[in-house]
N, C-alpha and C positions, 0 to 999 in steps of 0.2 A: 518478620514471618518465620523464621527461624526456632520461637520458640511460641506458634502460637496452633489452635488446632479447628479451634471455634468457627463453625462459617462466618456469623457477624465479623469476628474481630480479622478471620480473613479478607472479610470484603473491604473494611476499613482500610485496611493496609493496601488494599492494591487500588481502594479511591484514593489515597496520597500518592503514590508511586505514577498514577492516570495525570495528576496535578504536577506533577515534577514533568514528566513528560511530556505533558500539552506550552508547557512552560518554556523548557529548553525546544520541541519540536517549532515555535511560533519563532525561536531567535532563531535556531538554522535555518527556515525555511524567509525568515528576511535576508539573511547572509545569501542562500542558495540564491533570490529570487533577483538582490541587488548585484553581484557579481555576473548572476548570469545576462541582465541589459548590459552592461559592462562590455561583456566580451561576447557577449553575440551569441556564446553559448547554455541557454538555462539544461537543454536536453543531455548533453554533455554532463550536467553533474547532476542530475537527476538518475542519469546512466548509470552514472559512477560512484555515486551515492548507495543504489542499489546491490550493485554490484560488492560492497564490500560489505553491506548488510544481508546478503543474499551465505555471502562466504561465513561468516560469522553462526548464524543460521543455522548451516551444516555442523557446526560443531557442537551446536547450542540441541539441538533435535537430536539427535545422534547420540548425548551424552543424556538429555531429557529420557531419552526409549530404555534406554540403559540404567536411569535410577528405579524410575518405572518398575521394571520388569524381575528388578536384582533387590527393591528394600520395599518393605512397605507402604501404604499410600504416605500415611506422615512420616514417614523416614522422605520418602520421594519425596515432598515439598518440603520438606527443610531443609533438604540438601542442595536444591535446586535455587530456595531462599538463600543461603550460605554462599554459592558461586554469584547470582548474581547482586550480590552485594558488593561484591568487587570491583563490578564494572563502573560506577559512577566515579566511586573513587579514582579509580585511572586516570578518568576522564578528565575527574578536576585536578589532577595533576600533570596527564598532557597536557590540556587546554594552556595550561601556564605558558607554554614551548613550544605548542603548534601554531595559536594563534595571534596574529600580531595585530595591532589596533589602537590609532592614534588617540590619545584621552583626548577626552573634550567637556567643558562645562557646560554648567546649566544654559540654556540661552531659549529665553519668555519667547522673541520673536521668529525664533523657528520653530517651536513648540508651536505655536500658535498657526505657522502655514503648516505644521504636519497635520494638526486634529483639522485643518481645513481640508485638507489632503484626503483625511481619513472617510470626511464629510461626502466630498468628491467620488470616492469610490462606492458609497455606498448609492449613489445617484446616476451612476454607470449604468447604462442600459448593456454593455457588454459584459458587464462583470455578473449581472444580473442574466446572462442570458449562457455563456457558460459554467456557470452555476446550477441552471434546468437541467443543461448536457450530462456534466457528472454525474444529476442525482438519476439520471434515465440510461446513463451510462451504467452503471454500476447498481442499479437497481435490478435483481432477477431473483431468484426463489437460490437464497442458500445451500450449497452442497457439504460445507465441511459437517456439520454431527451428522445430518443423515449417511453419509460414506463412511464417515468414523462407527457408528452401529453397524455399517453393513460390510464393514470387513471384520469388526469383532465379532459380532454374531452371528453372519451367515458367511462367511470369507474363512470365519477362522484363523485369521492372523492375530500373531502373537504383540502384543506389547512393543515387543522391542522392535520386529518388523515395520511395525507403526509408524515407531520415532525413524528407523531408518529410512522410509519413504517419505518425512518429511524433508529429512538430507539428498536424497534424489530430487526433491521438487528444488533444492534451494539452487544442486546443481544446474540444473533446467535454467534458473535465474541465469545464474553466473556464466553458464553459455550465450543463452540470450542478450545479455549483456556485452559478452563480448562480439559478439556475431553483427549488433546492433553498430557497434563502432567503427567495424570493418565493412560494413556493406548498409546500412538504412540509411546513414547521418547525410544524404544525398539528394533523397528523395523529400517530398515538400510536406507540411503538417499533415494534410486533407489525405494523402494517400497512404498515411502514416495510421492514421487515426482507422481509416476504414481495412489496411492492413491487420490492426491490431483487434478489430471487429469480428474477422473472416477469423483470424485465429481463433480468439474467442470462445466462437462457434465451435470451429472445430475441437479446440480443447476439451469443454465441454460433454459434447457428442461424446466424443473417445471413451470417459467411463461405462458409456453402455456395453461394450470390451471387458469391462474389468473382471474377470473371471479368477484369477490365481496369480502369485506372487511375483513373477516375471514380467506378466502383464501390469500390472500391479507400476510397476516400477518404470515401465516403459511409457506408458499414460500420464503418472507423474512428473515425468522426469518434461513428456511433451507440457505439459502442464503450466509448469515451473515457466520451462524459454515463452511461452505466450503468456504468461502474463507480464513479466518483464517490457515486451515491449507496448503491453494496454500501459503497465504504469509511466513506463518513458512516453508516452501523448499523450497522455491524459498528467498526468501532472507539469509538464513541461508546459502545453497548454495552458494548464491555469497559472504556471509562472507568467508566462508572459503576455496575460491580462491584467497582473499587477499592475495598479497607475505606481509612479513616483514617490518619495515619502508614508508611503504604506502597505509597503512592500509585503512586511511580514504580517499584517492586523490583515488585506486583503487574503494574500496566502493560506491563511491560520483559516480564514472563513472558508474557502472554496475546501482546502483538507477536512475541514470537519465536515462539510456538505457529504466529503467522497466518505467520512470514520461514519455518519450515523445513516448513510443510507447501506454499507458496506453492514451494518448493524442490525437493519432492519429486513436486511434480505436476507443474514441467517438465521433470525429467529422466522419472517416470513418461511423460508425452505422446509425449518424446522416442525412450523405447524400443519403444513402440506403434508410432509411425510406420516405423520405420527396421526392426524384426524382426520385428512380425506383421502391423501390415495393409501390406508392401512398399510403402511409401510412399505411400500413400495417402489424401488430407489426411479424405477427408468423410464417411470412419466414426467418426477421430478427432473430429473436430467433433460429431458425432451422439452418441458418448461420454461426450465433453465437458461438452453441453448436458443430458444427461441425470446423468448427476455430479453437476450443477449444481442441477437438482429436487429431490434427496433431501433438499437441506438442509429441504426443505418442512416435513418429520415429526416434526424438532426443534426448530421453532418454538413451538408450543407446551407442549413442558416447561420452555421458561422463565420460563412463569406471568406476562407480561407484565402483562396487563392492556389497563387505558387509557394506564398509564404514557406521561409522552412522553419524546422522543430526549433532551432533556439532562436528565433528571428521574434524579436517585441514585438507587439500586433496591438499597441494603442501608440496612440502618436503621444510624442513631447520625449520616448523613452532615447537616451545613444548608450 
């Protein structure tokens, strides 16, 4: 990526990084689910993961904005690629010292039991139900690209300030993660889901007030805070539905659904903004908030009762 500029070559390089991220995410997801079931703390692990992710995101958003503002587009791309290339190397070396795992040999009977568990996971009604819920939860007309063009073309925000807004949003994520650890871990999983949906509606509707840079910072901060509650609520729910011996497979499937839905939503929102709403942002914001509210109707179908966010939801977890 530090040497290329042709779009076709950039797409190929990004595909390679996407494959690498998919593999590592599956492994990390399996570790998260296994230990989440073991300690009954899936929500705490998800919260911790996104807390540190957004600490890093704050720095990367700020640096990205600086690169775009001060360098040519090609120079900014190459500079960002050079910085990003250091991260996987750091993980390789750090993983050797930070991750402890007993060595094991290939065990054919154990592999057969694992494959049987994978097949069982594919036939679990509960897993299909949570997959449907995640699809509905994340399906809404995405605001990301329309907001970017609105801030650039209509509000005349600089690229540097848009990068700063990314850092402000990450700061909201961090504050939300800390608030969750302090105040929300005692509420039920159902209450947490309903709270996350309500916060999502309010955070989306708040973009109707996006008039200047100060309001932009405040709205992005609140949006980040609401997003971390949503991620903890949905990702911990997904983790708690994963059956034993196929944790990585089941969690990867559920996360793939959220990724697919998010991509569909972003393209759906961009298409509506460009072709149906004549580049008017306000109707798109209202539609997105309304789509988010639909998820309220699906929460009772999960039959969560009084379960806590980190409590496994399938029999057989210990």
